[in-house]
C-alpha positions, 0 to 999 in steps of 0.5 A: 479498383473497386475491390481496393477501395472497398478493402480500404473502407473495411479497413477503416471501418475496423480501425475506428471500431477498434479505437471505439472498443478501446475507449469503451474498455478504459475504466472511468469509475473511481472505486473510491467514489462508491465507498465511504470516504477514507479517513486514515486518522479516524479509522486507526484508534490511538489505543488498542490492545497493549499499545498506545500512541506516543505523541513525541515518538521516533520516526524516520528523517523525510527527504523533502524531495521524497515528501513532495513525490508522496503528495503527488502519489497519495491522497492521505498519509498517517504516521504514528508511533505506538509504545506497549507496556514494556517500552517497545516502540512500533512506528505505523505508517500509512499511505492512501491513494484514491487513484491506483492508475499508470503513473500513480502507483505506490511508492515502496519502502525499497525506493523511499528508505535508500532515498532517505539515506538508508541501506537495505540489507535484506528484502524477503516475502513472508506471511504475517499471521493473524487471528483473522487470516494470513496477510502476505507481506514484504519484510525488510532489514534496513540501517542508517549509516550502521547505526540505526537499524530498522526492520520493516513489514509492509504490504499494499492493497488495491481495492479490498485485495492485498497486492505484493509486488509489481506484477501481482499489483498489476493483475489486481488492478486489471481485474478491477478495470475489466469491471469498469473501475479504477481502484484505490490503493493503501501502503501499510507499513510498521517498522521498529528501531531494533538491531534484532530483526527476528524480535522486531518482526515478531512484535510487529506481527502482534502489533498488526494482530492487536490492531486488527482486532480493534478495527471494524470489518469494513476497515479491516478489509480495505486495510488488510484484505480480511473480514 
């Protein structure tokens, strides 16, 4: 009888200790609180390299229900269209979330483009080469009703690490959480209206390289995972 009571007490103590330990491992510090405030509009110049912002630029039609979901996930968003001296346009879209916890993950283009009526006909991993290093990216080929062809290049950052795909993102998040931090995250997307994907992806790579050179090191690190 005594042995059974002792066993029950020990089991209870172990369960309580396990619960306390689990609570101690739950990250409580928001990484964004220890970093300079994110201001997307001020961080991205309106002119750089051969590019300048076009005030009346083209953009994707946003489904209101999708936009409402984005407001739940992201702290800030920025959308601009840039044009170069040849008249080629690149659409830039940034979405920043201060809290990359479960239930508040990134809303990837593979999801939001079809929600706006686009068909995704190509989806591949790639590498975007820049003067300061390579950025792992996703490249999509999309079209709207077989008329508007929009190749897309995008990547995400968790803290200051580039993370592509669900598993990779979860692993990066886990490293931050083991250190007691809840990381922030950013989705960086560029696209073009172009029925030639190879040309579009090449121009997008030049666009990102030009932008990279115009950003200060701290901003490059948070946006691109590169110093």
